[in-house]
N, C-alpha and C positions, 0 to 999 in steps of 0.2 A: 615376511617373518611369521605373521599370524597363520598363513596357509601352511607353512612348514610345521608349526606347532600343532595345527589341526591334524595334519597327516600323521604326526607322531602319535597323537592321542588315538586316532582311528586304528592305527597299526597295533598298538598295545591292547586296545579294546577287543579287536578281532582275536589276538593271541589269548586274552583272558577268557573269552567265550570258548575258544578251542580247548584250552586246558580244563576249564570247568566241566565241559561236556565229557571230556575224557575221564576225569575223576568220577563224574556221575555214573558213567557206564561201568567203570571198574567196581564201584560200590554196589551197583545193581547186580553185577555178576556174582559178587561175593554174598549177596543177600543181606547186606548191611542196611541199617536204617539210613534214609536219605534226607538230609536237610537242604533243600534246594537253595534257599536264600543264603544259608551259611556257606555252602560250597562256592556259590557264585561270588558272594561278597569277599571271601578269602582270596580267591584267584584274582578278582578285579583289583583288590587292594595291592596285591603283589605286583600286578602289571602296571598299575598307575604309579607306584613307587619307581619302577623301571622307567616309565615315561618321563617322570620328573628328572631322573638322572641321565636320560638319553642325550640332551644337548651337551652335557659334559663329555660323554663318550664320543660324540661326533667331533667335538673340539680336539680331543686327544687323537682321534683318527686323522684329523687334518694336520695336527702338530707332528705326529710321528706316523706318517703314511706308510702303508705296506707297499713298498716299491723297491725295485732293483737298486742295489748299491748300499742300502741300509736295512735290508730285509731282516737279517738275523738280529741286529741290535734293537730294531723296533719291535720285533716279536717278543723279545725278552722284556722290553718296557711294558708292552701290552699284557703280558702274563701277570706282571706285578699289579698293573691297573685293574685287570679283571678280578684279581683276588680282593683288591680294595673295594671294587664295585659291589661284589657279592656280600662282603662284610657290611658295608654301608646299607645296601638294599635290605638285607635281612634284619639289621638293627632298626631301621625305620619302619619296617613292616610289622614288627612285634607289638608296639603299642597300639597300632591301628587294629590289629586282630583282637587284642585284648579289649579295646574300646567297643568293638562291634560284637564282642562276646563269641567270636569264632573260637577263641581259646578261652575257656572259663577262667575268670580272675580269682583263683583260689591260691592257697599257699603253695600248692603243687605247681601252679603256673604263675609265678611272680614274673615281673618284667625280665629279670635275669635268666630265669629258667625258660621263659618263652623265647628269648633270643638264642639260648643254647639249643632249644628244640628246633627252631627254624634253621639254624646253621647246620645242625645235624642232617636235617632232611632237605634243605634247599641251597646249601652252599654251592654244590656243583652246578645246580640249575642256574644260579646267579652268574657263575663264570661263563656258562654256555650262552646265556642271554647277552652278556657283554660282547662275546665273540660273534654272535649272530648279528648284532647291530654293526660291529666293525666290518664284518665281511660284506654285509649288504651295502654299507657305505662305499667300500672299496669297489664292489661290482658296479654300483651306480656311477662312481667317478670314472671307472674305466670305460663305461658305456658313453658317458658325456664326452670324454676325451676322444673316443673313437668317432663320435658324431662330429666333434669339432675338427678333427683331422679330415674327415670326409667333406665337411663344408669348406674347409680351407683348400682342399684339393679341387673342389668344384669351382671355388672362386679363382684359383690359379688357372684352371682350364678355361673359364670364361674370359679371364684377362688375356690369356694366351691367344684365344680365338679372336678377341677384339683387336689385339695388337696385330695379328696376322691379317685381319680384314682391313685395318688401317694402313698396313704396309701395302696390301694389294691395291687399295683405293689410291694410295699415293703413286704407285707404279702406273695405274691407269691414267691418273691425272698427268703424269709425266709424258706418257705416250700420246695423250690427247693434245697436250700443249705443244708437243713436237709436230703433230699433224697439222694443227690449225695454221701456224705461221707458214708451213710448207705450201699449202694451197693458196693462202692469201698473197704470198710473195709472187707466186706464179700468175695470179690474177692481175696484180699490179704490173707485172712484166708485160702481160698482154695489152694492158692499157697504154703502156709506154710504147709498144710496137705500133699500135694504132696511131698514136700521136706523131711518132716519127714518120709514118706513112701519110701524114697530113689528112687523116680521116677523123676530122674533128667531131662531126655528129655521132659517128660510131663510138668514138672515145668517150664522149659525154654520156651517151646511152649506157655504155659499159660501166662507166663510173657510177651511174645511178643504181644500176643493178648490183654493182659491187657494194654500194652502201647498204642496200637491202640484205645482201648476203652477210655482210658484217653484223648487221643488227640481229639476224637470226642466229648467227654464231654466238654472239654475246648473250642472247636470251637463254641458250642451252649450255652455257659454259660450265655450269655446276652439275649437270646431269650426265650420266653415262649411257642412259637409254632413252629413246623417244619412240613415238609410234611410227610405224612404217610410212603412214601417210605424210607425217611431218618430214620424215627423211626424204621422201620422194619430192615433196614441195621444195625442200632445200636443194635437192639434186637438180630439179628442173631450172631453178634460178641460176645455179652454177653453169648448167649446160647452155642456158641462153647467152651467157657471157662468151662461152667457147664458140657457140655458133656465130656470134657477131664477129669473132676473130677469124674463123675459118670459112665463113660464108657457106657456099653450096657443097663444100667438100665434106661436111659433117652432117650426117643424118642420125636422128635419134628415135628409138622406139621404146616405149615404156608400157608394159603390161603387168598388172598385179591383180590377183584374185581379190574380189571385194571383201571376202572374209579375213584377209590378211591386213586390212587397213589399220586395225587397232592393235595389231601385234607389236610388241616392243622389240626394238633392234638397237644395236650400239649406235650412238650418235656419230654421224659421218662414217659409217661403215662402207657405204657404196661410193662416196666421192673419190677416195684414192684409187679405187678399182677403175672407175670411169676415167680418171685422170691418167692412169697407167695405160688404158686402152687408147686414149688419144695420143699419148706420147709415143707409144710403141707401134700403134696400129696406123693412125692417121699420118704421123710424121714420117713414116717409112713407106708410105704409099703415095703414088701420084694421082690415084683415082679417088672417087668418093668412097668413104667408109661409113658403114652403118653400125652404130652401137646399139645393141639390143639389151634392154634391162627387164628382168622378169622376177616375179615373186609369187610363190604358191605354197600351199600347205600340203605336207605329205605325212600323214599319221600325226605324231606329236612333235613334228619338226617343221621349221620354216626354211624353205629353200629360196635363196636369192642368187640370181645369175647376172653376170655382166659379160657380154660377148661382143666380139667385133669380127668383121670379115676382111681384116687387114692381112698382111703377108705372114702373120704368125711369128713365132720366136724360135731361134735355134739355141737359146741359152736357157738355163734352169729358171723356171717361172716362179717358184716359191723358194724362199730361203736365201735369196741374194742380199746384197747390201742396200738395195733400194728401200726407201721409207715406206712406200705405199703398201705392198703386199706383206712385207715383214712386220710392219706396224700393226696391220689388221690381224695377222696371225697371233701376235702377242696379246692384243686386246681380247680376242676371242678366248684365248687360253685362260686369261685372268678372270673373265666374266663367267665362262661356262665350263671350264675344265675340258675334259675329253669330249664333251658334247658340242663344243664350238669348233667347227672344222672349216678350213678354206682349202680349195683344190683348184688348181689351174692346169689346163691342158690345151694343146693345139687342136683346132677343129679341122675337119675335112670338108671341102678341099683346101680351105685356108682360114686363117683367123685364130683367135684365142678365146677361150671361155673360162671364166673364173666363177666358181660356185661356192657360196657361203651357206653353211648349214648350222642352225642354232635351235635350241628348244623353242617350240611355239608357246608363247606365254603373253598374257595381257596384264599381268601384275609383276612388279619388280622381283627378280630372283635374288637370293642371297649370293653375294660375291664369293666365288670359289677361290680357295687358296691354291694357286697354281702349283706351288712346290709340292704340296701334299698330294694333289691330284695326279701329278706326273710320277709319283713314287720315289722322288729323290729325298 
C-alpha cells in the first residue's frame, strides 16, 4: 500500500515539474517576469491535490471498469465523475494558492473569485487529468491480465508436458513389467527342464545364477536406463544360465569398445534380442550356434548389435506379435523418439543380425513423447 502511494506521489511530482517547466518556457518566450518559486509552487499544489484524489479515481476505475459489455454506460459514469473530480480539485487548490500567495489575497481575489478563476483556466485540465489516470489504470490492468494469461498458458503447457511425460513413463513401466516376467518364466522353465533330466548339480547352479539375476533385476526395477557395462554384466549372467542349459551348442562372443562402457542404454535392451536369437537360431539348428554381441560409438550415436549364425528367418523380423523385438521397438520409441531405431536382417550366408541405434549419452535424457514425435 505504501509503495503504491509512493508511486502516485512520484508520478504527480514528475507531472508538476513538467508543467512548471512548460509554464516557465512560455513566460520566458513572452518576455514576462518569471517568479520561479511561485510557478513551481502553483503547479506542485495542483498536482498534489490530484495525488490526494487519485486513490478515489482508481477505486472508481475498478468499480466501473472500461471493459466490453459495459463500455458505453461506464464511460458516461466516468464523464460525470471527471467533472466532479475537476470541480473538487480546483476548489481544494484555490485556498492553497491563496495561502502560498501564488494568487494575491486581495478583494479582487477572494476565495470565491479564486475558485472561479481556477475553474475558468483549469476545469478542462482537471477533466483531462482524471481521464489520464483512468486510461493509465486501464492499460496497466490490461497488461497485467495479458501477463496472467501468458503465465496461465505456460502453466498449462508445463502441466500438459508433465502429464505427457508421466503417461510415457507409465507406458515404459508397463512395457518393462511385461518384459521381466517373460524372461524370468523362461529361466524357471530351463531349471525345470534340467530337473526333469536329473541334472541336479546343473539345476542348483542355474538356480543360484537365477537368484543373482533376479537380484540385479530388482535393483534396477525403478530405472529405465543403466550403463552399458551394467547391461553387459546382466546379460553375461543370463547367458551363463543359457549355456548351462545348452552346453556346447551355444557359444557367446561379446565385444564392446571401452569408450562405450559408461554410455546409458535402456535396461534389458539386449536380453530379449539374445533370447530371440537363442529361440530362433539355436532351437532351429542342430549344430553349434555363435551369438555375437557388439557395441561401438559412431558419431553421436551408440550402435549395439546381436547376431547369430543360425539358419536365419523366413518371416518378418520386426513388427510381429512376439514380445522381444516388438517390445524393444516400443521402448526405444518412447525413450528416444525417431532417434531410437531397431533393425533386423538376415545375414549372408546365414543367420540374423539385429542392430539397435540410440543417441550416445552418459546423462539421462528427457523422455520423449512418442505420440508427438511420430507426428500423430
